[in-house]
DOKOL-394081 format. One line per 4 residues: number of its first residue (from 1); for each residue x, y, z of C-alpha. Coordinates in nm, 4 decimals. Layout:
<sites>
NUM> X,Y,Z  ...
</sites>
This chain:
<sites>
1> -3.0695,-9.0466,-3.1119  -2.9342,-9.0631,-2.7575  -2.6531,-9.3171,-2.7368  -2.5331,-9.4554,-2.4041
5> -2.1968,-9.6199,-2.3487  -2.0473,-9.7900,-2.0434  -1.7164,-9.9405,-1.9361  -1.5902,-10.1376,-1.6379
9> -1.2828,-9.9727,-1.4887  -1.2023,-10.2403,-1.2294  -0.8928,-10.3562,-1.4170  -0.7582,-10.0137,-1.5077
13> -0.4245,-9.9331,-1.3437  -0.3752,-9.6430,-1.1064  -0.2280,-9.3775,-1.3375  -0.0061,-9.2592,-1.0530
17> 0.1875,-9.5835,-1.0778  0.1506,-9.6208,-1.4551  0.2046,-9.2658,-1.5884  0.2471,-9.3852,-1.9474
21> -0.1282,-9.4381,-1.9710  -0.1803,-9.0615,-1.9412  -0.0191,-9.0095,-2.2817  -0.3542,-9.0812,-2.4485
25> -0.5369,-8.8075,-2.2558  -0.5816,-8.4320,-2.2894  -0.3843,-8.1939,-2.0677  -0.7056,-8.0922,-1.8905
29> -0.7866,-8.4542,-1.8059  -0.4310,-8.5210,-1.6868  -0.4438,-8.2170,-1.4559  -0.7746,-8.3372,-1.3151
33> -0.6455,-8.6885,-1.2513  -0.3305,-8.5661,-1.0788  -0.5321,-8.3592,-0.8318  -0.7070,-8.6654,-0.6889
37> -0.5600,-8.8139,-0.3713  -0.7398,-9.1490,-0.3844  -0.6494,-9.4200,-0.6340  -1.0144,-9.5041,-0.7043
41> -1.0870,-9.1408,-0.7969  -0.7879,-9.1318,-1.0307  -0.9052,-9.4542,-1.1970  -1.2590,-9.3213,-1.2469
45> -1.1299,-9.0005,-1.4025  -0.8916,-9.2031,-1.6188  -1.1825,-9.4207,-1.7288  -1.3866,-9.1122,-1.8170
49> -1.1025,-8.9761,-2.0290  -1.0491,-9.3053,-2.2095  -1.4240,-9.3316,-2.2656  -1.4314,-8.9921,-2.4373
53> -1.1394,-9.0990,-2.6551  -1.3447,-9.3954,-2.7734  -1.6900,-9.2394,-2.7977  -1.6545,-8.8858,-2.9335
57> -1.4844,-8.9849,-3.2627  -1.7801,-9.2156,-3.3314  -1.9918,-8.8992,-3.3464  -1.7508,-8.6821,-3.5424
61> -1.6056,-8.4966,-3.2427  -1.2491,-8.4753,-3.1132  -1.1651,-8.5202,-2.7421  -0.8929,-8.2539,-2.7626
65> -1.1550,-8.0006,-2.8767  -1.3699,-8.0420,-2.5646  -1.4106,-7.7162,-2.3738  -1.6073,-7.5980,-2.0717
69> -1.9062,-7.3730,-2.1408  -2.0313,-7.0787,-1.9364  -2.2662,-7.3130,-1.7518  -1.9727,-7.5278,-1.6423
73> -2.0654,-7.8181,-1.8698  -1.8015,-7.9733,-2.0956  -1.8898,-7.9349,-2.4621  -1.7753,-8.0916,-2.7885
77> -1.8126,-7.9691,-3.1452  -2.1336,-8.0878,-3.3076  -2.2639,-8.3117,-3.0288  -2.3757,-8.2980,-2.6679
81> -2.2393,-8.5433,-2.4147  -2.2326,-8.6153,-2.0443  -2.0265,-8.8430,-1.8208  -2.0898,-9.0148,-1.4896
85> -1.9098,-9.2758,-1.2821  -1.9742,-9.4781,-0.9691  -1.8180,-9.7921,-0.8279  -1.6400,-9.9636,-1.1156
89> -1.8644,-9.8225,-1.3877  -1.8181,-9.5224,-1.6164  -2.0988,-9.4165,-1.8514  -2.1230,-9.1595,-2.1288
93> -2.4378,-9.0323,-2.3023  -2.4116,-8.8647,-2.6438  -2.6996,-8.6853,-2.8175  -2.7963,-8.4185,-3.0689
97> -2.9620,-8.2164,-2.7894  -2.8703,-8.1334,-2.4301  -2.8253,-8.4528,-2.2314  -2.7483,-8.5551,-1.8749
101> -2.6705,-8.8943,-1.7281  -2.6058,-9.0431,-1.3873  -2.5005,-9.3839,-1.2592  -2.4996,-9.4876,-0.8958
105> -2.3902,-9.8133,-0.7399  -2.6757,-9.9518,-0.5303  -2.5775,-9.9572,-0.1641  -2.7801,-9.9001,0.1511
109> -2.9753,-9.5775,0.1116  -2.8484,-9.3111,0.3541  -3.0898,-9.2433,0.6361  -3.2898,-8.9223,0.6190
113> -3.1551,-8.8001,0.2838  -3.4765,-8.8600,0.0884  -3.6834,-8.6813,0.3526  -3.4405,-8.3908,0.3676
117> -3.3538,-8.3354,0.0016  -3.6213,-8.4985,-0.2164  -3.9641,-8.3615,-0.2985  -4.2176,-8.4943,-0.0472
121> -4.3846,-8.7169,-0.3078  -4.0513,-8.8731,-0.4009  -3.9608,-8.9238,-0.0352  -4.2928,-9.1023,0.0156
125> -4.2228,-9.3253,-0.2871  -3.8869,-9.4238,-0.1382  -4.0316,-9.4807,0.2088  -4.2954,-9.7183,0.0726
129> -4.0206,-9.9595,-0.0316  -3.8762,-10.2154,0.2084  -3.5224,-10.3497,0.2377  -3.3371,-10.3620,-0.0927
133> -3.6405,-10.2248,-0.2761  -3.6108,-9.9071,-0.0705  -3.2430,-9.8737,-0.1645  -3.3245,-9.9244,-0.5330
137> -3.6042,-9.6681,-0.5190  -3.3737,-9.4148,-0.3536  -3.1051,-9.4463,-0.6192  -3.3650,-9.4559,-0.8950
141> -3.4901,-9.1123,-0.7902  -3.1375,-8.9860,-0.7220  -3.0107,-9.0748,-1.0705  -3.3187,-8.9239,-1.2341
145> -3.2716,-8.5959,-1.0507  -2.8968,-8.5857,-1.1151  -2.9453,-8.6559,-1.4857  -3.2063,-8.3782,-1.5071
149> -2.9941,-8.1058,-1.3454  -2.6956,-8.2157,-1.5540  -2.9061,-8.1876,-1.8689  -3.0272,-7.8367,-1.7808
153> -2.6815,-7.7290,-1.6654  -2.8222,-7.5951,-1.3390  -2.6303,-7.8356,-1.1188  -2.6326,-7.7552,-0.7488
157> -2.8058,-7.4227,-0.8205  -3.1319,-7.6178,-0.8450  -3.2303,-7.7733,-0.5140  -3.3514,-8.1335,-0.5361
161> -3.6755,-8.0499,-0.3542  -3.7748,-7.7856,-0.6125  -3.8760,-8.0418,-0.8729  -4.0140,-8.3928,-0.8645
165> -4.0324,-8.6999,-1.0816  -4.3854,-8.8375,-1.0873  -4.3649,-9.2162,-1.0957  -4.6593,-9.3736,-1.2802
169> -4.7386,-9.7230,-1.3983  -4.6256,-9.6604,-1.7554  -4.4339,-9.3353,-1.7480  -4.2253,-9.0926,-1.5500
173> -4.2812,-8.7175,-1.5725  -4.0979,-8.4264,-1.4165  -4.2945,-8.1561,-1.2357  -4.1426,-7.8152,-1.1642
177> -4.3188,-7.5064,-1.0326  -4.6488,-7.6915,-1.0599  -4.6046,-7.7638,-1.4310  -4.5304,-8.0851,-1.6180
181> -4.2122,-8.0221,-1.8154  -4.1106,-8.1374,-2.1596  -3.8452,-8.3904,-2.0779  -3.7589,-8.7453,-2.1745
185> -3.5876,-8.9950,-1.9502  -3.4573,-9.3458,-2.0032  -3.3635,-9.5951,-1.7363  -3.1183,-9.8745,-1.8069
189> -3.0816,-10.1989,-1.6154  -2.7235,-10.2778,-1.5194  -2.6826,-10.5302,-1.2347  -2.5901,-10.3563,-0.9104
193> -2.6408,-10.0058,-1.0485  -2.9094,-9.7530,-1.1342  -2.8644,-9.5574,-1.4557  -3.0796,-9.2677,-1.5784
197> -3.0377,-9.0535,-1.8886  -3.2357,-8.7329,-1.9437  -3.2545,-8.5544,-2.2792  -3.4548,-8.3103,-2.4857
201> -3.5294,-8.5801,-2.7431  -3.7217,-8.9027,-2.7067  -3.5254,-9.1335,-2.9350  -3.3046,-9.3350,-2.6997
205> -3.0908,-9.6361,-2.7780  -3.2659,-9.9445,-2.6436  -2.9515,-10.0729,-2.4761  -2.6200,-9.9642,-2.3346
209> -2.3149,-10.0359,-2.5483  -2.0177,-10.1576,-2.3486  -1.6565,-10.0808,-2.4308  -1.3430,-10.2525,-2.3120
213> -1.1137,-9.9615,-2.2312  -0.8228,-10.1906,-2.3055  -0.9278,-10.1213,-2.6665  -1.0666,-10.4663,-2.7348
217> -1.3753,-10.5019,-2.9506  -1.5821,-10.6780,-2.6848  -1.9353,-10.5453,-2.6586  -2.2299,-10.6481,-2.4438
221> -2.5903,-10.5431,-2.4219  -2.8222,-10.4460,-2.1380  -3.1916,-10.3925,-2.1847  -3.3522,-10.0539,-2.1396
225> -3.6983,-9.9452,-2.0381  -3.8239,-9.6217,-2.1947  -3.9768,-9.3549,-1.9755  -4.1080,-9.0247,-2.1106
</sites>
């Protein structure tokens, strides 16, 4: 099963001013945090590290054993995982197969980006929306595409206009080189954000599980809508 976790990082301290909080993190994560110049970037990276500390042990993996593979993706023993953060939200997807996830805070869609970087059919789908709907459509496609290239490990090597998500009434499919690919995607509804998770398996958790990174037991639920 693909599990999806999320946490709000709004109340996390800037680790630059509260260095004690770094004691819980791996050396690699600490080095990454210390390279960021902006406080918000340090907080997001801190949130990602704390999230891994909470999530990976639930699946029998140790955060300190995470390494970077030849494809540049971080890997853990026995499970696959992926992280993403935007705004005040950090998410982590964990699965038994390759998995990619992306979260984006919904803001005004940048002008001309869909036409320049998306497949023409996706750009048309975005253009058909008006106002806020157009912004939501843009970030819906963006998170789908990001989650796909993160799942495959191709990253920026695969141009966004070389594959397309076909948006239907009941399903979403990915088309690449004229072929419909075996791929499963799940979209989750979180107010103010778009979240997509792409995996090689179809069994997704129906909802996102929220963690309080202050190590409280508070959990919330958000509904999900399955797309294959």
